[in-house]
ZAKE-618455 format. One line per 10 residues: number of its first residue (from 1); their letters; for each residue y, x, z of C-alpha. Coordinates in Angstrom, 2 decimals, m for minus. Layout:
# ZAKE-618455
NUM = a = Y X Z; ...
//
This chain:
# ZAKE-618455
1 = mavvasakps = 75.87 m145.65 m29.98; 76.97 m142.31 m28.51; 74.02 m139.45 m28.61; 73.64 m137.68 m25.23; 72.75 m133.55 m25.91; 69.93 m132.14 m24.86; 69.82 m129.80 m21.66; 69.58 m126.30 m22.26; 66.38 m124.53 m20.78; 67.20 m122.18 m17.74
11 = lvpaimallv = 66.67 m118.82 m17.52; 66.09 m118.76 m13.78; 62.30 m119.46 m13.80; 61.63 m116.81 m16.31; 63.76 m114.30 m14.16; 61.18 m114.92 m11.10; 58.20 m114.82 m13.03; 59.67 m110.94 m14.27; 60.42 m109.93 m10.86; 57.11 m110.82 m9.63
21 = livfgyilfs = 55.42 m109.07 m12.21; 57.71 m105.68 m11.72; 56.66 m105.99 m7.93; 52.64 m106.24 m8.71; 52.92 m103.86 m10.92; 54.71 m101.37 m8.68; 51.91 m102.13 m5.97; 49.35 m101.45 m8.36; 50.68 m98.18 m10.00; 51.49 m96.72 m6.11
31 = dlkpsssteh = 47.61 m97.68 m5.15; 46.12 m95.94 m8.43; 48.99 m92.73 m7.87; 47.13 m89.53 m5.97; 48.54 m88.87 m2.62; 51.09 m86.33 m2.36; 49.78 m85.62 1.64; 48.61 m82.13 1.65; 44.95 m81.75 2.67; 43.63 m78.64 4.47
41 = dinppieiid = 39.48 m77.18 4.42; 38.28 m76.94 8.46; 36.72 m74.00 9.14; 34.66 m74.23 10.42; 33.60 m78.10 9.72; 33.75 m80.52 12.76; 30.22 m81.50 13.75; 29.94 m85.19 14.33; 27.53 m85.82 17.66; 25.67 m88.89 17.86
51 = apppltiite = 25.11 m88.79 21.57; 27.31 m87.74 24.09; 26.03 m84.53 26.40; 24.63 m85.22 29.19; 27.23 m85.57 32.20; 26.38 m82.83 35.30; 26.40 m84.74 38.60; 28.81 m83.03 41.47; 27.87 m83.41 45.07; 30.39 m84.90 47.16
61 = ptdllkkeqe = 31.93 m82.69 49.57; 31.10 m85.48 52.10; 27.23 m84.91 51.27; 27.31 m81.25 51.37; 28.62 m80.96 55.10; 26.22 m83.44 55.91; 23.46 m81.69 54.94; 24.75 m78.46 56.63; 25.35 m80.69 59.98; 21.66 m81.86 60.27
71 = aeafvnqlai = 20.71 m78.19 59.16; 22.98 m77.07 62.11; 21.35 m79.89 64.61; 18.20 m78.97 63.21; 17.89 m75.12 64.04; 19.69 m75.81 67.47; 16.91 m77.68 68.74; 14.26 m75.79 67.11; 14.50 m73.81 70.26; 15.56 m75.35 73.21
81 = attepitvdk = 17.65 m73.22 75.91; 15.89 m73.33 78.89; 15.14 m71.23 82.29; 11.53 m72.74 82.55; 8.46 m70.75 80.61; 7.60 m71.86 77.36; 3.99 m72.18 77.01; 2.43 m70.28 74.14; m1.25 m70.80 72.96; m3.34 m70.97 69.92
91 = hndqfvrhds = m2.51 m75.01 69.87; 0.78 m74.41 71.03; 3.24 m72.13 68.64; 6.69 m72.31 69.43; 10.21 m70.96 68.42; 11.97 m69.14 71.39; 15.16 m67.83 71.87; 16.18 m64.38 72.74; 16.31 m64.92 76.56; 13.31 m66.99 76.72
101 = iitlpntdkq = 10.35 m66.52 78.97; 6.94 m67.45 77.51; 3.43 m67.78 79.37; m0.09 m67.74 78.18; m2.25 m70.15 79.53; m6.10 m69.07 80.83; m4.97 m65.71 81.22; m3.97 m63.53 83.93; m0.81 m62.17 82.04; 2.48 m63.14 83.93
111 = alaikdivqd = 5.43 m64.59 82.20; 6.80 m62.41 79.16; 10.15 m61.96 78.43; 11.10 m61.98 74.88; 13.82 m59.44 75.16; 10.87 m57.27 76.80; 8.68 m57.46 73.72; 11.31 m56.78 71.13; 13.31 m54.42 72.99; 16.12 m54.11 70.20
121 = daiaddalfy = 19.74 m54.26 71.39; 21.18 m54.66 68.31; 19.50 m58.04 67.84; 22.13 m60.77 68.42; 21.84 m63.30 71.38; 21.82 m66.01 69.50; 18.97 m64.85 67.48; 15.26 m67.27 66.90; 11.96 m66.01 67.58; 8.93 m67.71 66.29
131 = vhsvtdkdvq = 5.87 m66.67 68.83; 2.04 m67.09 67.39; m0.83 m65.90 69.51; m3.51 m64.62 67.30; m6.71 m66.28 66.59; m9.89 m66.44 64.95; m8.67 m68.19 62.05; m5.82 m65.97 61.02; m7.40 m65.19 57.91; m4.79 m64.88 55.88
141 = glwgivqtgl = m2.87 m62.22 58.08; 0.79 m61.95 58.91; 1.60 m63.84 55.88; m0.28 m66.69 56.46; 0.62 m66.77 60.06; 4.69 m67.43 59.59; 3.85 m69.52 56.49; 1.82 m72.08 58.05; 4.19 m72.02 61.25; 7.35 m72.92 59.20
151 = inkfrqglri = 5.23 m75.63 56.96; 4.10 m77.00 60.38; 7.61 m76.63 62.51; 9.71 m78.22 59.81; 7.59 m80.86 58.82; 7.00 m82.09 62.06; 10.33 m82.77 62.22; 13.25 m83.02 65.33; 14.49 m86.29 66.67; 18.23 m85.89 66.95
161 = egisqnkdrl = 20.71 m88.26 68.03; 23.79 m89.48 65.84; 23.37 m86.96 62.91; 21.95 m89.15 60.14; 21.59 m92.80 60.61; 18.74 m93.37 57.91; 16.27 m91.02 59.09; 14.26 m91.02 62.14; 13.89 m87.51 62.07; 15.26 m84.42 61.01
171 = qavipanade = 12.89 m82.66 58.71; 12.16 m80.68 55.88; 8.77 m80.70 53.96; 7.71 m77.05 52.47; 5.37 m77.64 49.74; 1.78 m75.18 50.78; 2.41 m73.87 47.35; 5.90 m72.78 47.78; 5.14 m69.14 48.40; 3.68 m68.75 45.08
181 = klpsglssfl = 5.64 m66.55 42.11; 7.69 m68.94 39.97; 6.06 m69.01 36.09; 9.36 m66.77 35.10; 7.42 m64.25 37.07; 10.41 m64.14 39.96; 9.79 m64.35 43.72; 10.13 m67.74 44.92; 12.48 m68.80 47.81; 10.01 m69.11 50.34
191 = gsilankvds = 7.77 m66.05 49.04; 10.77 m63.44 49.42; 11.12 m64.59 52.88; 7.83 m64.12 53.90; 7.33 m60.75 52.51; 10.59 m59.72 54.45; 8.71 m61.62 57.61; 5.74 m59.51 57.57; 7.56 m56.07 57.02; 9.86 m57.06 59.95
201 = syiynlnshk = 7.60 m58.34 62.35; 6.46 m57.43 66.14; 3.14 m57.35 67.00; 2.33 m57.37 70.69; m0.86 m56.23 72.53; m1.40 m57.84 75.85; m3.65 m55.64 76.84; m1.80 m52.01 76.11; 0.98 m53.95 76.47; 2.15 m51.60 73.37
211 = mgrdsniihp = 4.55 m53.27 70.30; 2.53 m52.81 66.67; 3.66 m52.62 63.52; 0.94 m52.55 61.09; 0.58 m56.38 59.54; m2.99 m55.40 58.78; m4.37 m54.94 62.40; m4.28 m58.20 63.99; m6.80 m58.93 66.73; m7.86 m62.54 67.84
221 = gqqlvvihft = m6.88 m63.29 71.45; m5.35 m60.32 72.08; m1.92 m60.44 70.32; 1.32 m61.93 69.78; 3.18 m62.35 66.75; 6.58 m62.55 66.91; 8.98 m62.69 64.11; 12.60 m62.50 64.30; 15.06 m65.14 62.63; 18.50 m65.52 62.49
231 = pdelkkiyqf = 20.00 m69.02 62.83; 21.63 m68.81 59.14; 17.90 m67.89 57.84; 16.60 m71.14 59.49; 19.22 m73.43 58.36; 18.84 m72.30 54.40; 15.35 m72.89 54.68; 15.92 m76.12 56.07; 18.60 m77.03 53.59; 16.54 m75.34 50.58
241 = fseqrnqeie = 13.16 m77.88 51.43; 15.12 m81.05 52.92; 14.08 m84.17 50.84; 17.02 m84.18 48.62; 16.32 m80.62 46.84; 14.48 m80.42 43.83; 12.28 m77.91 44.54; 10.97 m77.27 40.95; 14.37 m75.60 39.61; 14.53 m71.88 38.98
251 = tfaitd = 18.08 m71.63 39.91; 17.21 m71.10 43.36; 14.69 m67.87 42.11; 15.76 m64.45 43.56; 14.33 m60.78 42.15; 11.63 m58.93 43.90
//
């Protein structure tokens, strides 16, 4: 009977196992070996911020243009050009133009031309004037007269077609304390304007037909206070106190 020789064991599995061990050992060795990359110290160190800084909101040019258009329309209609006499009395202060004629009811005075009262050729033709008949209620003097006049006229507002679709009228609300100094000690926007207007006001005596400049001497029923404004000044007041303006920001403060 023939005897079958036993098969010799194959070396292939052993070789494959050896290769696996070599590869595994190489990977393990590579992970343990320190990195050859160069490290640098950062000076100053990078600070990690948990929250992003606040964003600055930039007003679109179209919004700025709209506000400028509103201000211009408001000032243009604040004093209407007319050849008819404009009535001014203790219940009816007025903004008038350089070529306006005013009349005073319940007096024997004839109509007065603003140009004759002011008598200043250096004033531009587009100048506007706030006219107030002095009463016994003007206990705060010229400062109070100008402040109250601006507050009332700007808060009253004007109805103007085709300027703003979202408003019935154009108006700017001026707070009663807007003339007070800011906490920093600087003059407020309105306070600086009032100080300038008090110093440059016209005080016309109806009896003597003479102009006075002493802001401490006013007589109820005898005088007209005439305050000169440029259109640009009134536009700035409107824009500053428009409903969109944040009135608490000290960025708009100015020094004395």
